[in-house]
C-alpha angles and dihedrals in degrees: 000000000000096000118091121192111227126213100013097149097116096179092053093048092047090051090054091052093046093050092049092044095049091059093047094048090051089055091049091053088050098051094032094210094137096168123048091354126161090280089066091051090050092048093051091050093049093046091050091051093047096049094035098234128136098233139026124182115194116212143169100279145340095265091056090048091059092042090052092052091053093045091052089061093048091242109171146119114006092024126107125208116197114228133174110253093223106067141086114297094246091078092061095034092063089055094047092047088060090055091248126125121257106220112199126220136177131265136227124245089268088061095248125119119291111238094206090051089050092053092050092047092056088056091046093049092057092047088057091054094250127126116240103225106162148355124219113203113194125218092217120201089359099301119124118230121241096273106180095071091038091054089048092053092048091050094047093047094042095235129134121253114213117178122220100210094160089131101032113061103143096028121121137221114195089338096310134093113262086222089073093056134087123012094310143332141207138208137190129226095196110148094260095054124101091253104034139173128207093264135359126331142142144172143213120223124196143152090213111092095194091053090047092051092053093045090053091053094045091052091057102050092283092289120161106251110260093010112093116208091013104117117190096170139024098257140167136242104255109141128149114233121231094242093060090046089053091052091051092048091053092048093048088068091067099029097103090054090051092051090054090049093049091053092049091049091050089050091052092051091051092049092048091052094044114119091351096109143351090216095078130064115202121208116270126202114217120231116279092023129097122197122213088210100231083168135012100219124184127191129221139155084223092057097130092051091049092048091051090049091051091049092049092051095045097253119138119235134157140191113238097207127002097187139019111257095251088064092057115097092236093057104029092112095051116108123250131203113279092240090059131228105270095150092051091050092048092049091052089057095047113034125105125171118214129204110294130171135128094261100051109132122221093241089058090049090054090054089051093049092047090052091050093049091047088064095061 
């Protein structure tokens, strides 16, 4: 094998995090600002510099982050927000919580939103008497969508483009973070994400200072900033606590190393699977995009057999996601694009995510691959 995984010493990395975190926690105990303390301010500033956006607003979780973006634009009843049908339910839930209508479209083979399906959906939305207000592309499994044409469509159709980057913090599109594109973006810091805290957390990213100002108020009960008990909007309680911010700050120090390791691990998986079978499709990253590999997700028509084999041999695997959202009870009444979602339905039957984290050793990867192949 020509690929070498860098920085795989988990104990050393964990010690670095623990040392940095111990100092920060001591400071938190000292100032006693356990919610929205100075650690949150520092985190927002560092995230903004990293992503190259004007404003970042940390909040309680990724779902709230998306909900807050939609709330800030007064999206509600009579409005439609276009969402890929193959994604985690939170993308659609944020729309529904606003009182707006999630309108489902198809995906491409790389699991990102289908531009043709989006264009057709905008026509369909208007035929149904709804107003197309926004589209939410999802960077599924850590891979950014193809944003240039999506931004062009949004601009032509005068709709907002909000990016669900819950799984893709650290990924790149044409050398830039996808979180800096469109009208706004969100990410999640849930423990399974590439940059994760020790609980829940999320953030909103935007270049629009007015939008950011409103999001910040909405996240804190709609209070005017700097004026306690002065409520301009009906808001929610979605504040990041200082402890989680401290965890994220400590992890940011090693994040670049972890991204390199994730890429190397993905490369090893792909090499191990190469020429072994025609029954498995490994994930491919289109030119000018860089995945952060939140998941390493293979595809196979024999998915269920492979999953059973992995389970039998003690190898973890999981299906993200077993059904398109319109087939879920909660969203069965939501409209879908008139051309249907055949790729989303096919993906739901074929996808299987394998173990993926920055400290996965090659010998463990070989065990995973052997378990997969044993199921064919």
